[in-house]
TORLUM-588679 format. One record per residue (C-alpha): residue number from 1; residue in one letter; x, y, z. Coordinates in nm, 2 decimals, m for minus. Last residue first. Layout:
! TORLUM-588679
num  residu  u  v  w
NUM  a  X  Y  Z
...
END
This chain:
! TORLUM-588679
num  residu  u  v  w
334  v  2.09  m4.06  1.78
333  p  2.40  m3.89  1.65
332  a  2.69  m3.87  1.89
331  p  2.73  m3.55  2.08
330  l  2.98  m3.29  1.95
329  d  3.26  m3.20  2.18
328  r  3.31  m2.83  2.18
327  r  3.62  m2.65  2.06
326  a  3.56  m2.55  1.70
325  f  3.19  m2.48  1.76
324  i  3.26  m2.26  2.06
323  v  3.53  m2.05  1.88
322  a  3.32  m2.03  1.55
321  a  3.01  m1.93  1.74
320  g  3.20  m1.66  1.93
319  l  3.33  m1.52  1.60
318  y  2.98  m1.53  1.45
317  a  2.85  m1.33  1.75
316  i  3.13  m1.08  1.71
315  l  3.04  m1.06  1.34
314  g  2.67  m0.99  1.42
313  l  2.77  m0.72  1.67
312  g  2.98  m0.56  1.40
311  i  2.70  m0.59  1.14
310  l  2.46  m0.42  1.39
309  l  2.71  m0.14  1.48
308  v  2.81  m0.09  1.12
307  d  2.45  m0.05  1.02
306  c  2.39  0.20  1.30
305  g  2.69  0.40  1.20
304  l  2.59  0.40  0.84
303  p  2.26  0.56  0.92
302  g  2.40  0.81  1.17
301  l  2.48  0.73  1.53
300  m  2.41  1.00  1.78
299  f  2.59  1.32  1.90
298  g  2.54  1.58  2.17
297  h  2.28  1.86  2.16
296  g  2.21  2.01  1.82
295  q  1.83  2.02  1.87
294  e  1.83  1.64  1.86
293  g  2.18  1.49  1.83
292  a  2.44  1.58  1.57
291  q  2.52  1.28  1.34
290  i  2.79  1.02  1.34
289  l  2.86  0.75  1.08
288  s  2.71  0.93  0.78
287  w  2.56  0.76  0.48
286  t  2.27  0.99  0.42
285  e  2.44  1.28  0.58
284  q  2.47  1.49  0.26
283  p  2.11  1.41  0.18
282  t  1.99  1.62  0.48
281  h  1.61  1.65  0.44
280  v  1.52  1.34  0.23
279  a  1.81  1.11  0.31
278  v  1.78  1.20  0.68
277  s  1.41  1.12  0.68
276  v  1.48  0.79  0.51
275  f  1.73  0.72  0.79
274  r  1.47  0.80  1.06
273  e  1.22  0.56  0.90
272  p  1.48  0.29  0.88
271  a  1.55  0.29  1.26
270  y  1.71  m0.04  1.36
269  a  2.00  0.06  1.59
268  s  1.77  0.12  1.89
267  f  1.63  m0.23  1.82
266  f  1.96  m0.37  1.95
265  t  1.84  m0.29  2.31
264  t  2.03  m0.13  2.59
263  n  2.02  0.22  2.46
262  q  1.64  0.22  2.47
261  m  1.66  0.15  2.84
260  w  1.78  0.51  2.90
259  a  1.43  0.63  2.83
258  h  1.31  0.48  3.16
257  r  1.21  0.80  3.34
256  d  1.08  0.94  3.01
255  s  0.84  0.65  3.00
254  a  0.66  0.48  2.71
253  l  0.95  0.47  2.47
252  g  1.19  0.30  2.71
251  v  0.92  0.05  2.81
250  i  0.86  m0.03  2.44
249  k  1.23  m0.08  2.38
248  v  1.27  m0.31  2.68
247  i  0.97  m0.52  2.56
246  l  1.13  m0.56  2.21
245  q  1.45  m0.67  2.37
244  i  1.26  m0.93  2.58
243  v  1.08  m1.05  2.26
242  y  1.40  m1.10  2.07
241  i  1.58  m1.26  2.36
240  a  1.29  m1.51  2.39
239  s  1.30  m1.58  2.02
238  v  1.67  m1.65  2.03
237  v  1.62  m1.90  2.32
236  g  1.32  m2.07  2.16
235  i  1.49  m2.10  1.82
234  t  1.79  m2.27  1.99
233  r  1.56  m2.50  2.18
232  w  1.39  m2.61  1.86
231  r  1.72  m2.66  1.70
230  y  1.84  m2.91  1.96
229  r  2.21  m2.97  1.99
228  d  2.31  m2.65  2.17
227  c  2.60  m2.41  2.20
226  s  2.67  m2.35  1.83
225  s  2.31  m2.28  1.77
224  a  2.30  m2.00  2.02
223  l  2.59  m1.83  1.84
222  s  2.43  m1.90  1.50
221  s  2.11  m1.74  1.61
220  l  2.30  m1.43  1.73
219  g  2.49  m1.41  1.40
218  t  2.16  m1.45  1.20
217  l  1.99  m1.18  1.41
216  f  2.28  m0.94  1.34
215  f  2.27  m1.01  0.97
214  g  1.89  m0.95  0.96
213  f  1.94  m0.61  1.13
212  a  2.22  m0.52  0.89
211  f  2.00  m0.61  0.59
210  l  1.71  m0.40  0.72
209  n  1.95  m0.11  0.77
208  a  2.06  m0.14  0.41
207  a  1.70  m0.14  0.29
206  a  1.63  0.18  0.50
205  p  1.95  0.35  0.37
204  w  1.83  0.27  0.01
203  f  1.49  0.42  0.06
202  v  1.59  0.77  m0.05
201  a  1.67  0.63  m0.40
200  a  1.29  0.58  m0.46
199  d  1.25  0.95  m0.52
198  v  0.89  1.05  m0.42
197  k  0.67  1.33  m0.55
196  d  0.69  1.29  m0.93
195  s  0.74  0.92  m0.88
194  m  0.39  0.92  m0.73
193  p  0.25  0.97  m1.08
192  v  m0.01  1.25  m1.09
191  r  m0.39  1.23  m1.02
190  p  m0.59  1.53  m1.12
189  g  m0.74  1.75  m0.84
188  q  m0.93  1.69  m0.53
187  h  m1.01  2.00  m0.34
186  e  m0.81  2.26  m0.16
185  l  m0.90  2.57  0.04
184  l  m0.59  2.74  0.19
183  q  m0.50  2.91  m0.14
182  n  m0.81  3.13  m0.13
181  v  m0.83  3.29  m0.47
180  m  m0.88  3.66  m0.52
179  g  m1.08  3.79  m0.82
178  s  m1.31  4.01  m0.62
177  g  m1.01  4.18  m0.47
176  p  m1.15  4.53  m0.51
175  m  m1.53  4.53  m0.55
174  p  m1.72  4.58  m0.88
173  f  m2.08  4.72  m0.85
172  p  m2.42  4.56  m0.80
171  w  m2.24  4.30  m0.59
170  v  m2.29  3.92  m0.61
169  p  m2.09  3.75  m0.34
168  q  m1.78  3.55  m0.44
167  p  m1.71  3.19  m0.34
166  m  m1.34  3.15  m0.29
165  p  m1.17  2.97  m0.58
164  q  m1.04  2.62  m0.49
163  a  m0.66  2.57  m0.50
162  v  m0.54  2.24  m0.64
161  p  m0.44  1.92  m0.46
160  q  m0.26  1.66  m0.68
159  e  m0.41  1.32  m0.61
158  v  m0.17  1.03  m0.62
157  r  m0.07  0.78  m0.89
156  t  0.07  0.43  m0.86
155  t  0.30  0.22  m1.08
154  h  0.64  0.39  m1.04
153  i  0.63  0.43  m0.66
152  g  0.50  0.08  m0.61
151  a  0.77  m0.08  m0.83
150  y  1.04  0.11  m0.64
149  i  0.88  0.01  m0.31
148  g  0.88  m0.36  m0.41
147  l  1.23  m0.33  m0.55
146  w  1.35  m0.19  m0.21
145  s  1.19  m0.48  m0.02
144  a  1.33  m0.73  m0.26
143  l  1.68  m0.59  m0.21
142  a  1.65  m0.64  0.16
141  l  1.53  m0.99  0.11
140  l  1.82  m1.06  m0.13
139  a  2.07  m0.92  0.11
138  t  1.94  m1.16  0.38
137  g  1.97  m1.45  0.13
136  a  2.34  m1.35  0.06
135  a  2.40  m1.34  0.44
134  t  2.26  m1.69  0.47
133  v  2.49  m1.83  0.20
132  t  2.79  m1.66  0.35
131  a  2.71  m1.77  0.71
130  h  2.67  m2.14  0.60
129  t  3.01  m2.12  0.42
128  f  3.17  m1.96  0.73
127  l  3.03  m2.23  0.96
126  l  3.16  m2.51  0.75
125  k  3.50  m2.34  0.71
124  v  3.52  m2.30  1.09
123  r  3.44  m2.67  1.13
122  s  3.71  m2.77  0.89
121  v  3.64  m2.94  0.56
120  p  3.78  m3.26  0.41
119  q  3.46  m3.46  0.47
118  a  3.39  m3.66  0.78
117  l  3.27  m3.33  0.93
116  l  2.97  m3.33  0.70
115  m  2.87  m3.69  0.78
114  e  2.90  m3.63  1.16
113  m  2.68  m3.32  1.13
112  t  2.40  m3.51  0.95
111  g  2.22  m3.65  1.26
110  r  1.91  m3.44  1.19
109  g  1.94  m3.28  1.54
108  l  2.31  m3.22  1.50
107  e  2.26  m3.05  1.16
106  g  2.00  m2.82  1.31
105  s  2.20  m2.76  1.62
104  v  2.50  m2.64  1.41
103  c  2.40  m2.42  1.11
102  d  2.02  m2.46  1.15
101  s  1.97  m2.19  1.42
100  g  2.11  m1.93  1.18
99  r  1.88  m2.03  0.90
98  g  1.56  m2.01  1.10
97  i  1.66  m1.71  1.30
96  s  1.76  m1.51  1.00
95  w  1.47  m1.62  0.77
94  v  1.20  m1.59  1.03
93  a  1.34  m1.25  1.15
92  v  1.36  m1.11  0.79
91  c  1.01  m1.21  0.71
90  m  0.89  m1.09  1.05
89  v  1.03  m0.74  1.01
88  v  0.86  m0.70  0.67
87  i  0.53  m0.86  0.78
86  f  0.51  m0.66  1.11
85  e  0.55  m0.33  0.94
84  d  0.85  m0.11  1.05
83  y  1.01  m0.11  0.70
82  t  0.68  0.00  0.55
81  l  0.69  0.31  0.77
80  a  0.92  0.46  0.51
79  i  0.62  0.49  0.28
78  r  0.46  0.73  0.52
77  g  0.77  0.94  0.55
76  p  0.83  0.95  0.18
75  y  0.47  1.05  0.11
74  t  0.47  1.34  0.36
73  f  0.24  1.37  0.67
72  m  0.46  1.11  0.84
71  q  0.74  1.35  0.89
70  e  0.52  1.59  1.08
69  f  0.41  1.31  1.31
68  p  0.76  1.28  1.45
67  v  0.95  0.95  1.37
66  p  0.96  0.60  1.52
65  f  0.61  0.63  1.67
64  f  0.56  0.54  2.03
63  r  0.63  0.89  2.15
62  e  0.34  1.02  1.92
61  f  0.08  0.84  2.14
60  d  m0.08  1.16  2.27
59  r  m0.11  1.29  1.91
58  f  m0.34  1.00  1.82
57  q  m0.63  1.21  1.68
56  e  m0.39  1.41  1.48
55  l  m0.32  1.10  1.27
54  i  m0.66  1.09  1.12
53  t  m0.67  1.46  1.02
52  r  m0.31  1.44  0.88
51  f  m0.41  1.14  0.67
50  r  m0.69  1.34  0.52
49  d  m0.45  1.62  0.43
48  a  m0.18  1.39  0.30
47  p  m0.41  1.21  0.05
46  f  m0.50  0.85  0.15
45  l  m0.52  0.60  m0.14
44  s  m0.15  0.65  m0.24
43  v  m0.03  0.50  0.09
42  l  m0.23  0.18  0.01
41  w  m0.04  0.16  m0.32
40  v  0.29  0.19  m0.14
39  r  0.19  m0.09  0.09
38  v  0.09  m0.31  m0.20
37  w  0.44  m0.28  m0.35
36  c  0.60  m0.34  m0.01
35  f  0.38  m0.65  0.04
34  a  0.45  m0.80  m0.30
33  f  0.83  m0.76  m0.27
32  m  0.85  m0.90  0.08
31  v  0.62  m1.19  0.01
30  l  0.83  m1.28  m0.30
29  a  1.15  m1.25  m0.10
28  s  1.01  m1.47  0.18
27  s  0.91  m1.73  m0.08
26  l  1.25  m1.72  m0.25
25  c  1.44  m1.75  0.08
24  l  1.23  m2.02  0.23
23  l  1.24  m2.23  m0.09
22  q  1.61  m2.16  m0.15
21  s  1.73  m2.26  0.20
20  e  1.80  m2.63  0.19
19  s  1.90  m2.63  m0.18
18  l  2.13  m2.33  m0.12
17  y  2.29  m2.49  0.18
16  k  2.37  m2.81  m0.01
15  r  2.49  m2.63  m0.31
14  i  2.73  m2.43  m0.09
13  l  2.86  m2.75  0.06
12  p  2.90  m2.91  m0.28
11  r  3.10  m2.61  m0.39
10  n  3.31  m2.59  m0.07
9  m  3.45  m2.94  m0.12
8  r  3.59  m2.86  m0.46
7  r  3.75  m2.55  m0.30
6  v  3.90  m2.75  m0.03
5  r  4.05  m3.00  m0.28
4  g  4.20  m2.71  m0.48
3  r  4.35  m2.56  m0.16
2  s  4.54  m2.88  m0.10
1  m  4.51  m3.07  0.24
END
């Protein structure tokens, strides 16, 4: 088979996958962009001092938050929580699991796999083309999240606290220090652009981590899809793994005795809030593979290290899917 013929076959295959996924991808990207924009606007409505007062009431539950409370008293820390919102994570999960589950079991369920394999294209090439289109869609969702935050930062304004003069008693004679100003007392001041307080570039590591998380979910879904012929069952298996891993993470956060369980879940590599904090406080480690552990003890994966881990696990899952799909006997269409 000539390479030119294979290339000509790949183009219709790419167009097929694009036409099947463009509605889900574009709608998810639009939701992602709009939600991130609105989320930044909501952050601008609560000044840091008021937010601190509210959050202090939940100090006992700090262990369940991805970063210490002190980091969430700042605008970058509060905006970074956008990447842990249900809508953002769910958009990526729906796209990744939905498209990954469709590569094999979806085609088998619709009875179109036999037609595809009758064309001059190998099974591995078919899986690789599907993975490429899906990865491009995942990158688009991650980019849409960053663009939403960028738009929110450059279109909203926040209150600028100013010092309030201390009330002075009336004395019959001048007193020393009568012109002092209490810097601890603040009141609402003029509203300034949020871009003066937040640099949108610090959220690139969070967007990259979101892409890596989606890529891993797609690889996992493709691996499950290569083993089954029913798409609904593939989605059920991957969703069950997702929920179990989430429960393991919650148990690990809730108890110091079971903290080791956090190292057994792929959610431990998805920490966009921590990566934004790294970009703000230690910019030289923004794309580091390894970082010093808490209080300088031991080592931990840096932002780039977590991304490499997730993408590596996704590639391993894709490799397993390719081996299984290339060797399995496909059932006849019904």
